[in-house]
N, C-alpha and C positions, 0 to 999 in steps of 0.2 A: 120715222121709224124708231119709235119709243117702244121697249120691250114692258111688255106686260108680264110682272111676277106672278098672278093668280092663274092669268092662262097658262105660265109655262107649268106652273105646279100641276095643274089639269093634265098638259099633257105628258108629264113625268109619270102622273099618276095613271094616266090610261098604258102606256109602253110599259110600267113593272107590272101591270094588271094583266096585260097580255103574254110577259115572260113567263109570270108564274103559271098561267092557264097553259101555255108550252112546255114549262116542266112540269106539271102535273101530267100532262097530256103523255108525256115520254115517260115517265115514273108508271103510268099506267101500263103502257104497252111494253115494258121491259117486266111490270109484273106480270102479265097477261103470257108474255113469252115462257118467262121463266116457271108458269103455271102448266102451258103445254108441254115444254122439255120434262117437268117432272113426271108427267101422267104419261107421255111418249115410253120414257124409261123403264116405268112400272108397267107398262103393257109388254116390253121386251122382256123383264123380268117371267111377267105370266107366261108369256111365251117359250121361255126357254123352261120352265117347268114344265109346260107340258109337252113339249118334246122330249123333254127327259123321261115321261109318261109314257109316250109312246113308243119310247124304243123298249121299254120296260115290258108293256102291254103286247109287242111284239116278240120278244124272248118269252114271253111267256106263252104265248099262242104256238110258236116254235117247237116248245117243250110239250106241249099239250100233243100237238101232231104228231111228234116221232114216239112219244108214250103208246098213241093209240096206234100208230105204224110204223114198226123201227126200219123198213124198207121205203119209208116215202121219201120222193125225188125233191130237187131243189126247185125244178118247174112246177111240181104239185105243190110244195109249197108256197111258190110263187102266186100262183093262180087263186091259192086259199086265201092269202093275204092281201092279193091288189096289188102286190109291187112288181118288180122285175126280178128277175133269177139274181142277177149281180147283187141286188138289195138284200136279198136273203143270204146269199154267200156272205156278202160283208157282216151281216148278222151273225152266221156261223162261224165267221172268223175270229169275230171278238168273244162269242161266247166258247171257242174252244180256246183260244187264249186265256179265258178265266175259268177252263176246266168246269164248264157246266154241261159239255155236251163232249163227245168222242165218236168217231168216225172208226167202224172195225172193216178191216177187209177192203175191197177194190172199190172205186167209184160205182164200177157196175157189180152190180152182185152182193155188195157189201150192206153194213146197214148201219143205224145211229143209235146210241146210246145217252140218255140225261145223267148226267152223275149228280148236280144237284140242282 
């Protein structure tokens, strides 16, 4: 059982080559994962921008409806916007807190006024 140094060098070279390929593969996998994470983060940011814009659109639509009919009901607004009555109520509560809209009189028989 004599050891052949040339053969051992070849085997070592093969093992080193395999190790290098595995390391390269892992680096590529990490780079790909990082790229996907960055893309997902970007998509989240875009979605957040759109969500904010949708709220602004909703507020603007509510103001427009009130300007056209100050006696409009929450259910009429909800139907027009295609959202729930509680969704409209939530928006209006926010708008009232920011002094954008005010309710005069009773729930029944009162009216809305857009302030800004």
